[in-house]
C-alpha positions, 0 to 999 in steps of 0.5 A: 767202519759203522755206517753212521760214522762213515756218513758223518765223515763224508758229511764233515768232509763235504761240509768243510769243502763247502765252507771253504769254497763259499766263505773263504774263496769266491769261485769266479769264471776266471778262476775256473779257467785258470785252474783247468788251463794250468793242467794243460792237456788234462784240463778237460778232465779236471773240468769234468771232475770239478763239475761232477763233484759240484753237487756235493759242495753246491758249486754254482753251475753258471760259474763253471759253464762260463769258466769253460767258455773262457777256457775252451771257447765255443767249441769244444767248450759246449761239449765239455759243459754238456759232459760236465753238467751231465756228470753233475746231474748224475751225481745229484741223482745218485746222491738222492737214490743213496741218501733220500731226503736225509741230506737236503730238506726238500720239504722246506719248498712248498711245491716239493710234494707236488713236484715229486708226485708229478715227476713220478708220473711224467718224469721225462717231461718234467726234467726236460722242461725244468732243464729248459726253463729252470724254475728250480736250481740245477742240483735240486732238480737232479736230487728231486728226480732221484727221490721221485724215482724217475727212470735213469735213462729218461732223466739222462736224456731229458737232462742232455736235451734240456741243457742244450740252449743254456749250454750254447749261451754260456759257452758263447758268452764265455768265449766272447769274453775271452776273445776281447772282441766288443762285437762278439761280446755284444752279440753273445750278451744279446743272445744270453739276455734273450734266453733269460728273457724267454725264461722269465716270460715263460716262467709263470705259464710253465709253472701253471702247466706243470702244476707247481703253483700254489693255487 
């Protein structure tokens, strides 16, 4: 099959799935829980696959992570989220290495070229900090790292380490909602809000430190 035809076919399939999931079926954390639990022992594997293909159809990582907390609890939910999110990050990275800038027009972001330039020089640091303080979306960062040719080992390690705080917060929140305990829900909500507050507080200083401001 000619390469242009193969690429067109792939994009058509992914585009169709994206249209269905985003305009005809609003995916909620409870939907993720119901889907993975319906597969019994295969549930974690199905969750891993869903998370791994998420970047192809732009599934929201926050919904998937909350769904894991609802389905699996804090433990092993944390582990499943880390595995799934790492797989999703690798998917986005590999897509960028294979297709470059031809799929997602990253040039539309005013800071994109500065980001690529800095990531080429300090890949591990940039990926780690931007996973920890998500100034850009999860999938976009994976894609940018691939375009910037960040070393795969550095990208993988920075991704895993940077995701740990957010993973803990999402799994705890999802597990508390599943438990129905008001006390747990309040504690989990406070942890989650605290994390969001820290991200908001450090957002602008981190932008300046990473050189992503328009100055």
